[in-house]
C-alpha positions in Angstrom: -39.2 -44.2 112.9 -42.6 -44.1 115.0 -42.7 -44.8 118.9 -45.2 -47.0 120.4 -47.0 -44.3 123.3 -50.2 -45.0 125.1 -50.3 -41.1 123.8 -51.7 -42.4 119.9 -54.4 -44.8 121.2 -57.9 -44.0 120.8 -60.1 -42.7 123.9 -63.7 -43.1 123.9 -65.1 -39.6 125.2 -68.8 -39.8 126.2 -70.5 -40.2 122.7 -67.6 -39.5 120.6 -64.3 -42.1 120.1 -61.2 -39.9 120.1 -58.1 -41.2 117.5 -55.6 -40.0 119.9 -55.1 -38.9 123.5 -53.3 -35.5 122.3 -55.9 -32.8 122.9 -55.4 -29.0 121.8 -56.0 -26.5 124.7 -57.8 -23.4 124.2 -55.4 -21.0 123.4 -56.6 -16.9 123.0 -55.2 -15.7 119.6 -57.2 -12.0 119.4 -58.0 -12.7 115.9 -61.7 -12.0 115.8 -63.1 -10.4 113.2 -66.2 -7.3 113.4 -69.0 -8.4 115.8 -66.2 -10.8 117.1 -67.1 -13.3 114.9 -64.3 -15.9 114.2 -62.2 -14.9 111.3 -62.3 -16.7 107.7 -58.1 -17.5 109.3 -59.8 -19.2 112.2 -61.3 -21.6 110.1 -58.3 -22.7 108.2 -56.1 -22.5 111.6 -58.2 -25.0 113.7 -59.0 -27.1 110.2 -55.0 -27.6 110.2 -55.1 -28.9 113.7 -57.9 -31.5 112.8 -56.0 -34.4 113.5 -55.5 -33.9 117.0 -57.9 -36.2 119.3 -59.6 -33.1 120.5 -59.7 -29.5 119.7 -60.8 -27.1 122.5 -61.3 -23.3 120.9 -59.8 -20.2 121.9 -62.4 -19.1 125.0 -65.2 -17.4 123.9 -67.1 -15.0 125.9 -71.0 -15.7 126.7 -71.9 -12.1 126.8 -70.4 -8.7 125.9 -69.9 -8.3 129.6 -68.0 -11.8 129.5 -65.5 -9.8 127.4 -61.9 -8.8 128.9 -59.5 -8.6 125.7 -59.9 -7.0 122.1 -60.9 -9.2 119.2 -62.0 -12.2 120.8 -64.6 -14.3 119.7 -67.9 -14.6 121.4 -70.9 -16.8 121.0 -73.7 -14.6 121.7 -74.7 -13.6 118.4 -76.3 -15.0 115.2 -73.3 -13.6 113.1 -70.8 -15.5 116.0 -72.8 -18.7 115.5 -72.4 -18.6 112.1 -69.3 -17.8 112.0 -68.2 -20.5 114.6 -70.5 -22.9 112.6 -67.7 -22.4 109.4 -65.1 -23.5 111.5 -66.8 -26.5 113.0 -67.8 -27.6 109.4 -63.7 -27.3 108.3 -63.0 -29.6 111.2 -65.5 -32.2 110.9 -64.5 -31.9 106.8 -61.1 -33.3 108.3 -62.6 -35.5 110.4 -61.7 -33.6 113.4 -63.8 -33.5 116.8 -64.6 -30.0 118.2 -65.5 -28.2 121.8 -65.8 -24.7 122.3 -64.6 -22.7 125.4 -67.3 -20.8 127.0 -66.2 -17.6 129.0 -66.9 -15.3 131.2 -63.8 -13.0 132.2 -65.5 -11.5 135.4 -63.1 -8.4 137.0 -60.4 -9.0 134.3 -61.8 -6.7 131.8 -61.6 -3.0 131.2 -64.4 -0.5 131.3 -63.7 0.3 127.1 -65.1 -3.2 126.2 -68.0 -3.0 128.4 -71.7 -1.4 127.6 -72.0 2.0 128.0 -68.3 2.3 129.1 -69.3 0.2 133.0 -67.4 -1.3 135.2 -66.8 -5.1 135.1 -68.0 -7.2 137.1 -66.7 -9.4 139.8 -67.8 -11.3 143.2 -66.3 -8.5 144.9 -64.7 -5.2 144.2 -61.5 -6.4 144.7 -59.1 -4.8 140.9 -57.3 -7.7 140.0 -53.2 -6.3 139.4 -52.3 -7.1 136.2 -52.9 -6.2 132.6 -55.3 -6.7 130.1 -55.0 -6.0 126.2 -57.0 -3.7 124.4 -57.0 -0.4 121.6 -53.6 -2.4 121.0 -52.1 -2.4 123.7 -51.4 -4.0 127.1 -53.2 -1.9 130.3 -54.3 -2.0 133.5 -56.8 -4.0 134.7 -60.4 -1.7 135.5 -61.8 -1.4 139.0 -64.9 -3.9 138.9 -68.2 -3.7 140.8 -69.4 -6.3 143.2 -72.7 -8.5 141.5 -75.8 -7.9 142.6 -77.4 -11.1 144.1 -80.3 -10.4 141.4 -77.9 -10.5 138.5 -76.4 -13.8 139.3 -79.1 -15.9 137.6 -78.8 -14.2 134.6 -74.9 -14.9 134.7 -75.9 -18.4 134.9 -78.6 -18.3 131.9 -75.7 -16.6 129.5 -73.8 -20.2 129.9 -76.7 -21.9 129.2 -77.5 -19.5 125.8 -74.1 -19.9 125.0 -73.9 -23.8 125.0 -77.1 -23.6 123.0 -75.8 -21.8 120.7 -72.5 -23.7 120.6 -74.8 -26.8 119.6 -76.4 -24.6 117.3 -72.6 -23.8 115.5 -72.4 -27.6 115.3 -69.9 -28.2 118.2 -69.1 -31.3 119.3 -69.4 -30.4 123.0 -68.4 -27.7 125.0 -65.6 -26.6 128.2 -66.6 -24.4 131.4 -63.9 -21.9 131.8 -63.8 -22.5 135.3 -59.9 -21.4 135.3 -57.2 -19.0 135.3 -58.3 -16.2 137.5 -61.5 -15.5 135.6 -65.4 -15.0 136.7 -66.2 -18.7 138.2 -63.0 -19.1 139.7 -63.1 -15.6 141.3 -66.2 -16.5 143.0 -64.2 -20.2 144.2 -61.6 -18.3 145.4 -61.1 -16.2 148.7 -58.6 -14.3 147.5 -61.3 -12.6 145.4 -64.3 -13.6 147.0 -65.5 -11.5 150.1 -69.0 -12.1 149.7 -71.2 -12.7 153.0 -74.3 -14.0 150.8 -75.0 -17.4 149.9 -72.4 -16.9 147.1 -70.0 -16.0 149.7 -67.8 -17.2 152.8 -67.5 -21.1 153.0 -66.5 -23.7 150.2 -69.9 -24.6 149.4 -71.1 -20.6 149.1 -67.6 -19.9 147.0 -68.3 -23.2 144.4 -71.9 -22.3 144.5 -71.9 -20.2 141.2 -69.1 -22.9 139.0 -71.3 -25.8 140.2 -74.9 -24.2 139.1 -73.2 -23.3 136.1 -72.2 -26.5 135.3 -75.6 -28.0 136.0 -77.2 -25.6 133.3 -74.7 -26.0 130.5 -74.7 -29.9 131.1 -78.9 -29.8 131.5 -78.5 -28.0 128.3 -75.8 -29.5 126.4 -75.6 -33.3 127.7 -73.5 -33.8 130.5 -71.4 -36.4 128.1 -70.7 -33.5 126.0 -69.6 -31.1 128.8 -66.0 -30.7 129.9 -65.1 -27.8 132.7 -61.5 -26.2 133.0 -60.1 -25.9 136.4 -56.9 -24.3 137.8 -56.4 -24.8 141.6 -53.0 -23.1 142.5 -52.2 -20.7 139.5 -51.8 -17.3 140.4 -52.7 -16.4 136.8 -55.0 -12.7 137.0 -54.2 -12.3 140.3 -56.0 -14.9 142.0 -55.4 -16.7 145.4 -56.8 -19.1 147.8 -56.1 -19.7 151.5 -56.5 -23.5 150.9 -57.2 -25.0 147.7 -57.3 -28.7 148.3 -60.6 -28.8 150.5 -62.1 -26.0 148.0 -61.4 -28.7 144.9 -62.1 -31.8 146.3 -65.7 -30.4 146.9 -65.8 -28.8 143.7 -64.7 -32.1 142.0 -66.8 -34.4 144.4 -70.5 -32.7 142.6 -68.8 -32.4 139.1 -68.6 -36.1 139.2 -72.0 -36.3 140.7 -73.2 -34.0 137.2 -71.2 -36.9 135.1 -69.5 -34.3 133.1 -67.5 -35.5 130.7 -64.2 -34.4 131.6 -62.1 -32.2 134.1 -59.7 -30.1 132.7 -56.9 -29.8 135.1 -53.7 -26.7 134.7 -51.4 -29.0 137.3 -49.4 -25.9 138.9 -48.9 -21.8 137.3 -50.6 -21.6 133.8 -47.4 -21.5 131.2 -45.1 -21.7 134.1 -43.6 -23.8 137.2 -46.0 -27.3 137.5 -44.5 -27.3 141.4 -45.8 -23.4 142.1 -47.6 -24.8 145.1 -48.5 -28.4 147.0 -51.7 -29.7 145.5 -52.6 -33.2 145.5 -54.1 -33.9 141.7 -54.6 -37.9 142.6 -57.6 -36.5 144.6 -59.2 -35.0 142.0 -58.7 -38.0 139.3 -59.7 -40.2 142.1 -63.0 -38.6 143.0 -63.8 -37.7 139.2 -65.8 -40.8 137.5 -64.9 -39.1 133.7 -62.0 -38.5 131.8 -59.0 -36.7 133.3 -57.3 -34.1 131.1 -54.2 -32.9 132.2 -52.3 -29.7 131.2 -49.5 -27.4 131.3 -45.4 -27.9 130.6 -46.5 -31.1 128.7 -43.9 -32.3 126.4 -43.9 -36.1 124.8 -42.1 -37.5 127.7 -44.1 -36.0 130.7 -47.0 -37.0 128.8 -46.0 -40.5 128.0 -44.9 -41.0 131.4 -48.0 -39.8 133.3 -50.4 -41.8 130.5 -48.1 -45.0 131.5 -48.8 -44.5 135.6 -52.8 -43.9 134.8 -52.5 -40.2 136.4 -54.3 -38.9 133.3 -56.8 -39.9 130.4 -55.7 -37.4 128.1 -52.8 -34.7 127.9 -53.6 -31.6 127.0 -50.9 -29.2 124.6 -51.0 -25.5 123.9 -47.8 -23.6 122.6 -47.0 -27.1 120.8 -49.9 -27.1 118.7 -50.0 -23.3 118.0 -46.4 -23.8 116.2 -46.9 -27.3 114.6 -50.3 -28.4 113.4 -49.5 -31.6 112.4 -48.2 -32.2 116.2 -49.4 -35.5 116.0 -47.8 -36.7 113.2 -44.6 -34.7 114.1 -44.9 -36.7 117.8 -45.9 -40.4 115.7 -42.4 -40.3 113.6 -39.9 -38.7 116.1 -40.0 -35.5 113.8 -38.1 -32.1 114.7 -40.6 -29.5 116.1 -41.7 -25.8 114.8 -40.4 -23.3 117.7 -43.5 -20.9 118.6 -43.2 -17.1 117.4 -44.4 -15.4 121.1 -44.5 -12.1 119.2 -47.6 -13.1 116.8 -49.5 -15.2 119.7 -51.7 -12.1 120.4 -53.5 -10.4 117.6 -52.4 -9.9 114.0 -52.9 -12.1 110.8 -51.9 -15.0 109.1 -47.9 -15.0 110.4 -47.6 -17.0 113.1 -51.1 -18.4 112.9 -51.9 -20.2 109.5 -48.4 -20.3 108.7 -46.3 -22.9 110.3 -45.2 -25.6 108.0 -46.4 -29.3 108.8 -43.9 -31.7 107.8 -45.5 -32.3 104.5 -44.9 -28.9 103.4 -41.2 -28.8 104.9 -40.3 -32.1 103.0 -42.0 -30.8 99.7 -39.9 -27.7 100.0 -36.3 -29.4 100.2 
């Protein structure tokens, strides 16, 4: 029996009409092949999930310097663009819509991934407490170095080039990764940013890099095809800010002025408690003229409640989409959901990636 729900209503996102309000969140799966190109399995993986209102790919680094984990795909080489083109072709052939997430990890990296074994870069030379995944194992994040002022235009340019490459690869749009303690979030938050130049100190200065990147990406891809992901209070990757509300109110005011298509907001701790710290997400919703994608710990019940109260326009699901390629159909029918296998989230092959059964396959097997 199908359940009436706002979740299954269409939504106009810039120039594209989404057939439903379910978004597949970006999910790092560490399965890129030689040259950090999306694997043939990735073509099938995204194709299987094309019934989502919008697919957002796993985070893809805009430069070698932007990589923080093994086997994550890039969007800076011709080979990577060609690999992603196969993914977008498959998704479009199945009637789907797909954005790529543009990523620079900043300090959350390891010397083994950097050019000539160099130090990862950061707003300030403060090592993040935490692990990264390299050479098949979890290992401590390396000591970073502070970016020189003269290097920052190059960082901005790498995001612009990533957006241009994304369009060349056939993506319907791009999402800037401004969340989870990666580079743009590191600059914005005062726990990681101790700079005394134009990119440090005041809220305006700390927000500058995220807003400058957003401006050039929107100019390259079209503001109506550009979204951004933010996580005001997450402690992910050892990130913190002493006063996140005025910081993110300011950021979102300026993102709204740029007329971006959406803000994708991780409410609470990424993959953890939604109530980890007090924060008024409704303030961001009010300030932003585009779409609000709500993310973190959503199930069918919470999604319906938040959409019915008009607290969000779209709802992003992560782990549920890993395990249920046909999540839209399953939720529509009130069918049982496959449970995700955490052991296969990061790295590996088809197991736990492209082999989760659809309802149709399960029915055929009975």
